[in-house]
C-alpha positions in Angstrom: -72.8 174.4 -45.3 -71.0 171.8 -47.1 -67.5 172.1 -47.7 -67.6 172.9 -51.4 -70.0 175.9 -50.6 -68.2 177.0 -47.5 -64.6 176.5 -48.7 -64.6 177.2 -52.5 -60.9 177.5 -52.7 -60.1 174.6 -50.7 -59.5 172.0 -53.4 -56.5 172.1 -55.5 -56.8 172.4 -59.7 -56.8 169.1 -61.3 -53.4 169.8 -62.5 -52.1 169.9 -58.6 -53.7 166.3 -57.8 -52.0 163.2 -58.0 -54.9 160.6 -58.6 -53.5 157.6 -56.4 -52.6 159.7 -53.4 -54.9 159.5 -50.4 -55.0 163.1 -50.1 -56.0 163.8 -53.6 -58.9 161.1 -53.1 -60.6 163.5 -50.6 -59.8 166.4 -52.8 -61.4 164.7 -55.9 -64.4 164.4 -53.8 -64.5 167.9 -53.2 -63.2 168.2 -49.6 -60.3 169.6 -47.9 -58.2 166.7 -46.1 -58.6 167.3 -42.2 -58.2 164.0 -40.8 -54.7 162.5 -39.8 -53.6 159.2 -41.8 -52.1 157.2 -39.2 -53.6 154.0 -39.5 -51.9 151.1 -41.2 -53.6 147.8 -42.6 -53.1 145.8 -39.1 -55.2 148.8 -37.6 -57.7 148.6 -40.2 -57.8 144.7 -39.9 -58.2 145.3 -36.1 -61.0 147.7 -36.7 -63.0 145.2 -39.0 -62.3 142.3 -36.4 -62.8 143.8 -33.2 -66.2 145.7 -34.2 -67.3 142.1 -35.4 -66.4 141.0 -32.2 -67.0 136.9 -32.3 -66.7 137.0 -28.5 -69.4 139.6 -28.1 -71.7 137.7 -30.5 -71.5 134.3 -29.3 -71.6 135.4 -25.4 -74.8 137.5 -26.2 -76.6 135.2 -28.4 -75.4 131.4 -27.8 -78.3 131.1 -25.1 -81.0 132.6 -27.5 -79.9 130.1 -30.2 -79.8 127.2 -27.7 -83.5 128.3 -26.5 -84.9 128.1 -30.4 -83.4 125.2 -31.7 -80.5 123.6 -29.3 -77.2 123.0 -29.7 -77.8 122.4 -33.3 -78.4 126.3 -33.5 -74.4 126.7 -34.1 -74.8 125.2 -37.9 -76.5 128.4 -38.6 -73.2 130.1 -38.3 -71.2 129.0 -41.2 -74.6 129.5 -43.3 -74.3 133.3 -42.1 -70.5 133.4 -42.5 -70.7 132.7 -46.3 -73.6 135.0 -47.0 -71.8 137.8 -45.0 -68.5 137.0 -46.8 -70.2 137.9 -50.1 -71.4 141.2 -48.5 -67.9 141.8 -47.7 -67.0 141.6 -51.3 -69.1 144.3 -52.2 -68.1 146.4 -49.3 -64.5 145.8 -50.0 -64.7 146.8 -53.8 -66.7 150.0 -52.9 -64.1 150.8 -50.0 -61.4 150.6 -52.4 -63.2 152.8 -54.9 -64.7 155.4 -52.9 -62.3 155.5 -49.7 -64.0 158.4 -48.1 -65.2 158.6 -44.2 -68.9 158.2 -44.0 -68.9 154.9 -45.9 -72.6 154.0 -46.6 -73.8 157.4 -47.2 -70.8 158.7 -49.5 -71.2 155.5 -51.6 -75.1 155.8 -51.8 -75.2 159.7 -52.2 -72.8 159.2 -55.0 -73.8 156.4 -56.7 -77.6 157.4 -56.5 -78.4 161.0 -55.1 -78.2 162.8 -52.0 -81.7 162.1 -50.9 -81.0 158.1 -51.1 -77.6 159.0 -49.4 -79.1 160.7 -46.6 -81.5 157.7 -45.4 -78.7 155.2 -46.0 -76.8 157.4 -43.7 -79.2 157.7 -41.2 -79.7 153.9 -40.9 -75.9 154.2 -40.2 -75.9 156.6 -37.3 -78.9 154.5 -35.9 -77.0 151.3 -36.1 -74.0 152.8 -34.5 -76.5 154.4 -31.6 -78.3 151.4 -31.0 -75.6 148.5 -31.1 -73.1 149.9 -28.4 -76.1 150.4 -25.7 -77.3 146.8 -26.4 -73.8 145.2 -25.7 -72.9 147.3 -22.6 -76.3 146.8 -21.1 -76.9 143.4 -22.1 -73.5 141.8 -21.3 -70.8 143.8 -20.5 -72.2 145.7 -17.4 -73.2 142.4 -15.9 -70.1 140.6 -16.5 -67.9 143.5 -15.2 -69.8 143.8 -11.7 -69.3 139.9 -11.5 -65.6 140.5 -11.6 -66.1 142.2 -8.2 -68.3 139.2 -6.8 -71.5 141.3 -7.5 -73.6 138.3 -9.0 -77.0 139.8 -8.6 -76.9 143.5 -9.2 -79.6 145.6 -9.4 -80.9 146.9 -12.7 -80.2 150.5 -11.9 -76.4 149.5 -10.8 -76.1 147.6 -14.5 -77.6 150.4 -16.0 -75.0 152.7 -14.2 -72.1 150.9 -15.2 -73.0 151.0 -18.5 -73.2 154.3 -18.8 -69.6 154.5 -17.6 -68.6 152.2 -19.8 -70.1 154.3 -22.8 -68.5 157.4 -21.8 -64.9 155.8 -21.6 -64.5 155.0 -25.2 -66.0 158.6 -26.0 -63.1 159.9 -24.1 -60.6 157.7 -25.8 -61.7 158.8 -29.2 -61.3 162.7 -28.3 -57.9 162.4 -27.1 -57.0 160.6 -30.5 -57.7 158.0 -33.2 -54.0 156.7 -32.5 -55.0 155.7 -28.8 -58.3 154.4 -30.2 -56.4 152.1 -32.6 -54.1 150.7 -30.2 -57.0 149.5 -28.1 -58.5 147.9 -31.0 -55.1 146.3 -32.1 -54.9 144.7 -28.5 -58.5 143.6 -28.8 -57.5 141.2 -31.7 -55.8 139.1 -29.1 -58.0 139.4 -26.6 -60.9 138.1 -29.1 -58.8 135.2 -30.1 -58.0 134.1 -26.3 -61.4 135.3 -25.0 -63.2 132.9 -27.2 -61.0 130.7 -29.6 -58.4 129.7 -27.0 -60.9 128.9 -24.2 -63.2 127.2 -26.5 -60.2 125.2 -27.7 -59.3 124.2 -24.2 -62.7 123.3 -23.2 -62.9 121.1 -26.1 -59.5 119.4 -24.9 -61.2 118.9 -21.3 -64.0 117.4 -22.6 -61.7 115.2 -25.1 -59.9 113.9 -22.2 -62.9 113.6 -19.9 -61.5 115.6 -17.2 -65.0 115.8 -15.9 -68.0 113.4 -16.3 -70.5 114.8 -18.9 -73.6 112.5 -20.5 -73.0 113.9 -24.1 -70.9 112.9 -27.0 -70.2 114.4 -30.4 -74.0 113.9 -31.2 -74.8 117.0 -29.2 -73.8 118.9 -32.2 -77.0 118.1 -34.0 -79.2 117.9 -31.0 -82.1 120.2 -31.2 -83.4 120.1 -27.7 -84.9 123.3 -27.0 -86.7 125.6 -24.4 -89.4 126.7 -27.1 -91.0 124.5 -29.2 -91.7 125.8 -32.9 -92.0 124.9 -36.0 -88.2 123.8 -37.8 -88.2 126.7 -39.9 -89.1 129.4 -37.1 -86.6 127.7 -34.8 -84.2 127.7 -37.2 -84.8 131.2 -38.5 -84.0 132.6 -35.0 -81.0 130.7 -34.2 -79.8 132.5 -37.0 -79.3 135.6 -35.0 -76.3 133.9 -33.5 -74.3 134.7 -36.6 -76.6 137.2 -38.2 -75.9 139.7 -35.1 -72.4 138.7 -34.9 -70.7 138.8 -38.2 -71.6 142.4 -39.1 -70.2 145.7 -38.6 -66.9 145.0 -40.6 -68.0 147.9 -43.1 -67.0 150.4 -40.3 -63.2 150.2 -41.4 -64.1 151.6 -44.7 -65.6 154.6 -42.5 -62.1 155.0 -41.2 -60.7 155.6 -44.6 -59.5 158.9 -44.2 -57.9 158.1 -41.1 -55.8 155.2 -43.1 -52.5 155.5 -44.5 -53.2 153.5 -47.7 -56.9 153.2 -47.9 -57.5 151.5 -51.4 -55.5 148.7 -50.0 -55.8 148.3 -46.5 -60.0 148.7 -46.2 -60.6 145.6 -48.5 -57.8 143.2 -47.3 -59.0 144.3 -43.7 -62.5 143.6 -44.3 -62.0 140.5 -46.2 -59.7 139.0 -43.7 -61.9 140.2 -40.7 -64.8 138.7 -41.9 -63.3 135.3 -43.3 -61.0 135.3 -39.8 -64.1 135.8 -37.6 -66.4 133.2 -39.4 -63.5 130.3 -39.2 -62.5 131.3 -35.7 -66.1 131.5 -34.1 -67.0 127.9 -35.4 -64.2 126.5 -33.8 -64.9 128.2 -30.3 -68.7 127.4 -31.0 -67.7 123.6 -31.4 -65.9 123.6 -28.6 -68.1 125.4 -26.1 -70.9 123.2 -27.2 -69.1 119.7 -26.8 -68.4 121.2 -23.3 -71.9 121.4 -22.4 -72.3 119.3 -18.9 -76.2 119.6 -18.6 -78.5 121.0 -21.4 -81.0 121.8 -19.5 -79.4 123.8 -16.9 -77.2 125.5 -19.6 -80.5 126.3 -21.4 -81.6 128.0 -18.1 -78.6 130.2 -17.2 -78.6 133.7 -18.0 -75.2 133.6 -19.4 -74.9 129.9 -20.5 -71.3 130.2 -21.9 -70.3 131.2 -18.0 -72.3 128.2 -16.9 -70.3 126.0 -19.1 -66.7 127.4 -18.6 -67.4 127.4 -14.6 -68.2 123.6 -14.9 -64.8 122.8 -16.3 -62.4 125.8 -15.3 -61.4 126.8 -11.6 -63.2 130.0 -10.6 -60.0 132.2 -11.0 -59.5 131.1 -14.7 -63.1 131.8 -15.4 -62.5 135.4 -14.1 -59.6 136.0 -16.2 -62.0 134.6 -19.1 -64.5 137.1 -18.2 -62.0 139.8 -18.3 -61.1 139.1 -21.8 -64.6 139.1 -22.9 -65.4 142.5 -20.9 -62.3 144.0 -22.8 -63.5 142.7 -25.9 -66.6 143.9 -25.6 -65.2 147.5 -24.4 -63.3 147.7 -27.6 -66.4 147.5 -29.8 -67.5 150.6 -28.4 -64.3 152.0 -29.0 -64.5 151.2 -32.6 -68.0 152.3 -33.0 -67.8 155.7 -31.3 -64.7 156.6 -33.4 -66.6 155.5 -36.7 -69.9 157.1 -35.6 -67.9 160.4 -35.3 -66.6 159.9 -38.6 -70.1 159.2 -40.2 -71.3 162.3 -38.5 -68.5 164.5 -39.6 -69.1 163.1 -43.3 -72.6 164.2 -43.1 -72.2 167.5 -41.5 -69.3 168.6 -44.0 -72.0 168.0 -47.0 -74.6 170.4 -44.6 -76.8 167.1 -44.0 -77.3 167.2 -40.6 -78.9 170.4 -38.3 -76.1 172.1 -36.6 -73.9 170.9 -39.5 -71.2 173.8 -39.0 -70.2 172.8 -35.3 -70.6 169.1 -36.1 -68.1 168.9 -39.0 -65.5 171.0 -36.8 -62.2 169.1 -36.6 -60.0 170.1 -33.6 -56.4 170.9 -34.9 -54.4 169.2 -31.8 -56.2 165.8 -32.0 -57.5 165.9 -35.5 -60.8 164.3 -34.4 -64.4 165.9 -34.7 -64.9 166.4 -30.9 -68.1 168.0 -31.0 -69.6 165.2 -33.2 -68.3 162.7 -30.8 -70.0 164.5 -27.9 -73.2 165.2 -29.2 -73.8 161.5 -30.4 -72.1 160.3 -27.4 -75.1 161.5 -25.4 -77.6 160.3 -28.0 -76.2 156.9 -28.0 -76.8 156.9 -23.8 -80.4 158.1 -24.5 -81.1 155.3 -26.8 -79.5 152.7 -24.3 -81.8 154.2 -21.9 -84.9 154.0 -24.0 -84.0 150.1 -24.4 -83.6 149.9 -20.7 -87.1 150.6 -20.3 -88.7 148.6 -22.8 -90.4 145.2 -21.7 -87.8 143.4 -23.5 -84.6 145.1 -23.8 -83.1 142.3 -25.7 -85.7 142.3 -28.5 -85.5 146.1 -28.9 -81.8 146.6 -28.8 -80.2 143.6 -30.1 -82.9 142.8 -32.5 -82.7 146.2 -34.1 -78.7 145.9 -34.1 -78.9 142.6 -36.0 -81.5 143.8 -38.8 -80.2 147.5 -39.2 -77.0 146.4 -41.0 -78.7 144.0 -43.5 -80.8 147.3 -44.4 -77.8 149.2 -45.0 -76.1 146.3 -46.9 -79.1 146.0 -49.1 -79.5 149.8 -49.8 -75.7 150.2 -50.7 -75.5 146.9 -52.9 -78.7 148.4 -54.8 -76.6 151.7 -55.3 -73.6 149.4 -56.6 -75.6 147.8 -59.0 -77.1 151.2 -60.5 -73.4 152.6 -61.0 -71.4 149.2 -61.4 -70.0 150.4 -64.7 -68.7 153.8 -63.4 -67.2 152.5 -60.4 -65.2 150.1 -62.9 -63.4 153.7 -64.1 -62.3 154.6 -60.5 -58.7 153.0 -59.2 -58.7 150.4 -56.8 -56.6 147.3 -55.6 -60.0 145.0 -55.5 -62.1 144.2 -58.1 -65.0 141.4 -58.8 -64.5 141.7 -62.4 -66.8 139.3 -64.1 -68.1 137.8 -60.6 -69.6 141.4 -59.9 -73.0 140.5 -61.1 -73.4 137.1 -59.6 -72.2 138.5 -55.9 -74.6 141.4 -56.2 -77.5 139.1 -57.2 -76.9 136.8 -54.2 -76.2 139.8 -51.6 -79.4 141.1 -52.9 -81.5 138.1 -52.3 -79.7 137.0 -49.1 -80.1 140.4 -47.5 -83.8 140.4 -48.2 -84.2 137.2 -46.9 -82.5 138.1 -43.5 -84.5 141.1 -43.2 -87.7 139.3 -43.2 -86.3 136.6 -41.1 -85.4 139.4 -38.3 -88.7 141.8 -38.9 -91.6 139.1 -38.4 -90.8 136.9 -35.5 -92.5 138.4 -32.1 -89.0 138.6 -30.2 -87.9 141.2 -33.0 -91.5 143.5 -32.7 -89.8 145.7 -30.3 -87.0 146.6 -32.7 -89.4 146.9 -35.6 -91.3 149.6 -33.9 -87.8 151.4 -33.1 -87.0 151.5 -36.6 -90.5 152.6 -37.5 -90.0 155.7 -35.2 -86.3 156.1 -36.6 -87.6 156.4 -40.3 -90.2 159.2 -39.2 -87.4 161.0 -37.3 -85.3 161.1 -40.8 -88.4 161.7 -42.9 -89.3 164.6 -40.3 -85.7 166.2 -41.1 -85.3 165.6 -44.6 -88.8 167.3 -45.5 -88.3 170.0 -42.6 -85.1 171.3 -43.6 -82.7 168.9 -45.5 -84.9 169.2 -48.9 -84.5 172.8 -49.1 -80.8 172.6 -48.8 -80.4 170.3 -51.4 -82.8 172.1 -54.0 -80.8 175.3 -53.4 -77.2 173.4 -53.5 -75.8 174.1 -50.0 -75.7 170.6 -49.4 -75.2 167.0 -50.7 -72.3 165.6 -52.6 -70.7 165.4 -56.1 -71.8 162.6 -58.4 -69.4 159.6 -58.8 -68.8 160.6 -62.2 -66.9 163.6 -61.3 -64.6 161.3 -59.3 -64.3 159.1 -62.2 -62.9 161.7 -64.8 -59.6 161.8 -65.7 -57.9 164.8 -64.0 
């Protein structure tokens, strides 16, 4: 049952509310405040910054960019950076106007209707279920094993370690959101050290010619690649480097009900994280690319950045480098697990999921949605195992992780456009003002281009199939149970106009 149907007396009358207080925001939306507000601005910034994780994105996709458009592939990064910063502006305004757990579901359901919100929310659940498994299976597990000098592990060992790495963040989030926040706060510094500091270090070593290298600055525009495709096709695939990485920042909004001052901390955290990641990531990419010692050897390496680092740095320092990288990847899952639990909790308190009663339960001691975390933790592992058995786990998992956020961005921007004037009547600390419609138009066009680019190329056909299965599953539940709940009023949310009314 939704919180409104199950707890009709839980929301104080309008006269008892203080509109700008975080607790009253939740009450005005029709809910009883249950999550502990303990996350301040730096924690919200850390959530957005660590889920973007330039370390993970660059490590996972640098070789993919090299293979399709050579070293020049790094110049797709600033293009995606500008586009995604425009998306972040939309997220920032919605986050300050509707600061509720369940971000994309809440925004879409209130701005359009609960049916629309269900499919957007389901896309959010799919994104979180796919992303963590992709990172753990593809990179974190092999890198961690390499720290123990297991350089050629069996696929089953890689999968086993990946499963363990996925379960640890689950335990951390069950303990408390404060423990998870501490991990993410540390991850801000490991991200900077693990990518930017080492990228700059390699740049310096290249600059002083500490070791011989046949390339000068011209390598930055070198398009020598493994595959020979038309320029537009190669450029599009190279764009995965930024398209995969500079996403996820909206998950800070998903933790709004854990934030002390969400109307200020969410928009600031999101914008600072995207802008900082785009800038710092570009610095690191230039450093790594200039330091390429042998282009053919690096393009052939399973982990190109490790091949570059191993040429310039002593083995012990490479291991330190890898340790920072693994921790940064681990922190992504800590953030993703917590955000997923909030999205499940948000959907369940509106009776939008099967077994919503247990899934919406908050345990008083930790003030966390433990059942939601456990159930979807098992689902996440299952999705990763599905990807493991595909012929191309990279194309299936990473491809899906890349395209799903842009589907969500497109859908929430459509919802935002539908009720833009209504959102103006809601209080908030960030507003696009007269720039709102130009930004909306740009974001809609940009996300369509990215979705097309990440759908048609052959390497992503596995992810297209996964998306098709997921959409069918969402439709089965919608027509098989949810539609009946929506019709009889036991599921769904209040329209945005109810939140906009003055108390």
